[in-house]
C-alpha positions in Angstrom: 76.0 108.9 114.3 74.2 105.7 115.0 72.1 106.0 111.9 75.2 106.6 109.8 77.0 103.7 111.4 74.1 101.4 110.5 74.2 102.7 107.0 77.9 102.1 106.7 77.5 98.6 108.1 74.9 97.8 105.4 77.1 99.5 102.8 80.0 97.3 104.0 77.9 94.2 103.5 77.2 95.1 99.9 80.9 96.0 99.3 81.8 92.7 100.9 79.6 90.9 98.4 81.5 92.6 95.6 84.8 91.8 97.2 83.8 88.1 97.1 83.5 88.5 93.3 87.0 90.0 93.1 88.4 87.3 95.4 87.1 84.5 93.1 87.6 86.0 89.7 90.8 88.1 89.8 93.2 85.2 90.6 91.6 83.2 87.8 91.9 86.0 85.3 88.1 86.1 84.9 86.1 89.3 84.1 84.5 90.9 87.1 81.6 91.9 85.0 78.5 89.7 84.5 76.1 87.9 86.7 77.3 85.7 89.6 76.8 81.9 89.2 77.1 78.8 91.2 80.7 77.4 91.2 79.3 73.9 90.8 76.3 73.8 88.5 77.1 77.2 86.9 73.5 78.4 87.1 73.2 82.1 87.2 72.0 83.4 90.6 68.9 85.4 91.1 69.0 88.7 93.0 67.4 87.1 96.0 70.2 84.6 96.2 72.8 87.4 96.4 71.6 89.3 99.5 74.7 89.5 101.7 74.7 87.0 104.6 70.8 86.8 104.6 70.7 84.6 101.4 73.4 82.3 102.8 71.5 81.8 106.0 68.1 81.2 104.2 69.7 78.8 101.8 71.6 77.1 104.7 74.8 77.5 102.9 73.8 75.6 99.8 73.1 76.4 96.2 69.3 76.7 95.5 69.6 74.6 92.3 72.2 71.8 92.9 72.2 71.9 96.7 76.0 71.8 96.8 77.6 73.4 99.9 78.8 77.0 99.3 82.0 78.3 100.7 81.7 79.7 104.2 84.1 82.4 103.1 81.2 84.3 101.4 79.4 85.4 104.6 82.7 85.8 106.5 84.0 88.3 103.9 80.7 90.2 103.9 80.5 90.5 107.7 84.2 91.2 108.1 84.0 94.0 105.5 80.9 95.5 107.2 82.6 95.4 110.6 85.9 96.9 109.4 84.1 99.6 107.5 82.0 100.5 110.6 85.1 100.6 112.8 86.9 102.9 110.3 83.9 105.2 110.1 83.5 105.5 113.8 87.2 106.4 114.2 86.5 109.5 112.0 84.3 111.3 114.5 85.6 114.9 114.3 82.9 117.2 112.8 82.6 120.7 111.6 79.2 122.4 111.7 77.6 119.0 112.4 79.1 117.3 109.3 82.3 115.4 108.6 85.1 117.7 107.4 86.2 117.1 103.8 89.7 116.2 105.0 88.4 113.5 107.3 86.1 112.2 104.5 89.1 111.9 102.2 91.1 110.1 104.9 88.1 107.8 105.7 87.6 107.0 102.0 91.3 106.1 101.5 91.3 103.9 104.6 88.1 102.1 103.4 89.8 101.5 100.0 92.9 100.3 101.7 90.9 97.9 103.9 89.0 96.6 100.9 92.2 95.8 99.0 93.7 94.0 102.0 90.6 91.9 102.4 90.7 90.8 98.8 94.5 90.0 99.0 94.0 88.1 102.3 91.3 85.7 101.0 92.5 85.5 97.4 95.9 84.3 98.7 94.3 81.8 101.1 92.0 80.3 98.4 94.3 80.5 95.3 97.7 81.4 96.7 97.7 84.3 94.3 97.8 88.0 95.1 96.1 89.9 92.3 98.2 92.7 90.8 95.2 95.0 90.6 94.8 94.8 94.4 98.5 95.3 94.8 98.2 98.5 92.8 95.1 99.7 94.8 96.9 99.0 98.1 100.0 101.0 96.9 97.9 103.9 95.6 96.0 104.1 98.9 99.4 104.1 100.8 100.6 106.8 98.4 97.7 109.1 99.1 98.1 108.6 102.9 101.8 109.5 102.6 100.9 112.6 100.5 98.6 113.6 103.3 101.4 113.3 105.9 104.2 114.5 103.6 106.3 111.4 104.0 106.9 110.3 100.4 110.7 110.5 100.2 111.3 108.8 103.5 108.9 106.0 102.8 110.2 105.1 99.3 113.5 104.2 101.1 111.5 102.3 103.7 109.7 100.4 101.0 113.0 99.2 99.5 114.5 98.2 102.9 111.4 96.3 104.0 111.1 94.5 100.7 114.7 93.2 100.8 114.3 90.3 103.3 111.3 89.0 101.4 113.1 89.5 98.1 116.1 87.6 99.4 114.0 84.7 100.5 112.3 84.7 97.1 115.6 84.5 95.3 117.3 82.0 97.6 114.3 79.6 97.4 113.7 80.3 93.7 110.1 81.2 94.4 109.3 78.0 96.4 109.6 79.5 99.9 108.1 82.9 99.0 106.1 84.1 96.1 106.9 87.3 94.1 103.4 88.6 95.1 104.7 88.7 98.7 107.8 90.7 97.5 105.5 93.3 95.8 103.3 93.4 98.9 106.3 93.9 101.2 107.3 97.0 99.1 103.9 98.6 99.5 103.8 97.6 103.2 107.1 99.3 103.9 105.9 102.3 101.9 102.8 102.5 104.2 104.4 101.7 107.6 107.9 103.0 107.3 111.1 101.1 108.1 110.5 100.3 111.7 106.8 99.5 111.3 107.4 97.5 108.1 110.2 95.3 109.6 108.1 94.7 112.8 105.1 93.7 110.6 107.4 91.2 108.8 108.6 89.9 112.2 105.0 89.4 113.3 104.1 87.7 110.0 106.9 85.2 110.4 105.9 84.5 114.1 102.3 84.0 113.1 103.2 81.9 110.1 105.5 79.6 112.1 102.7 79.1 114.8 100.1 78.3 112.2 102.5 76.1 110.3 103.3 74.0 113.4 99.7 73.7 114.2 98.8 72.5 110.7 101.6 70.0 110.8 100.7 68.8 114.2 97.0 68.3 113.2 98.2 66.6 109.9 96.2 69.2 107.9 99.4 70.0 106.0 102.5 68.1 105.1 106.1 69.3 105.6 106.4 70.3 101.9 102.9 71.7 101.6 102.6 75.4 100.5 101.1 77.9 102.9 100.1 81.3 101.7 102.2 83.9 103.4 100.3 87.0 102.3 97.6 86.7 105.0 100.3 86.8 107.7 101.9 89.9 106.1 98.5 91.5 106.2 98.0 90.6 109.9 101.3 92.1 110.6 100.3 95.2 108.7 97.0 95.5 110.6 98.7 95.0 113.9 101.1 97.9 113.3 98.5 100.1 111.8 95.9 99.5 114.6 98.1 99.0 117.7 101.4 100.6 116.8 102.1 102.0 120.3 101.4 98.7 122.0 103.4 96.8 119.3 106.4 99.1 119.5 106.4 99.1 123.3 106.2 95.3 123.3 109.1 95.1 120.8 111.2 97.5 122.7 110.6 95.6 126.0 111.8 92.4 124.4 114.7 93.6 122.3 115.5 97.0 123.7 115.2 98.8 120.4 
C-alpha cells in the first residue's frame, strides 16, 4: 500500500503539471497540444525544466532563459494534485484477493477525475475569472457516473435545478456583474452531485467564505469596493466541505439553524 501511495503521489505530480497547462490555456482558448513555453520570453521549455516541483526549486522560480519570476501557482497545483490524489487513493482501501476490486477502482477513477476538474476550475477562475466549459462538462459527467453508481439520477436532477436557482437569480438581477454565468452552470452540477440539502449548504458556505475574504481584501486595500472577485473557488470550497465532512457540516448547520 505504501509503494502504491508513493506511485500515486508521483503520478499526481505529473497530472498536476498537465493541469497547469489546462489552467493557462483553456481560459484563453489556446490549444492544449504543443510544447510548454515561458509566458514572458516565449522560449520553448526543455524536458528538464518541466519536472514537477523539482524544476521550479532548482530554477528558484525563474525562467532559465529570461530570468523572469514564474507563477508560484505551478508548484502549488502540482503538490495539491499529488496530495489530493493520494488521499483519494488511500480512502479506497477495501481489497479482494489482495487487489483493489473493480468497483472501487471505478469509483476511485471517477473521484480522481472529479478532483482534477475542480482543481482546474478553481485556479482558472482565480487567474482569469473564467470557468472553462470543458471542465464544467467533465465535472458534470463525473457527478453523473457517481449518481448512476448510487441510483440517484432522478432526485438529483431536481436538486441541480433548485440549487442553481439562487445563483441564476443573482446573475439575472446583476446582469452578470455580481455573478458570472460560469458560476450558474457550476451550481447546477454542484446540486446534481450533492443533492438539495448538500448543494444549498455548499452555496451558504461559499457566500460566508466569499464575504470573509472580500472584507479582508478590502481592509488590506488589495481590492477596491467595485473590484471583481472570482466566486467559483468559494463554490468549490463549499463543495469539498460537504463532500469531505458532510456529517460535521450537517450537524453544525442543524445546531445553528435547527434544520
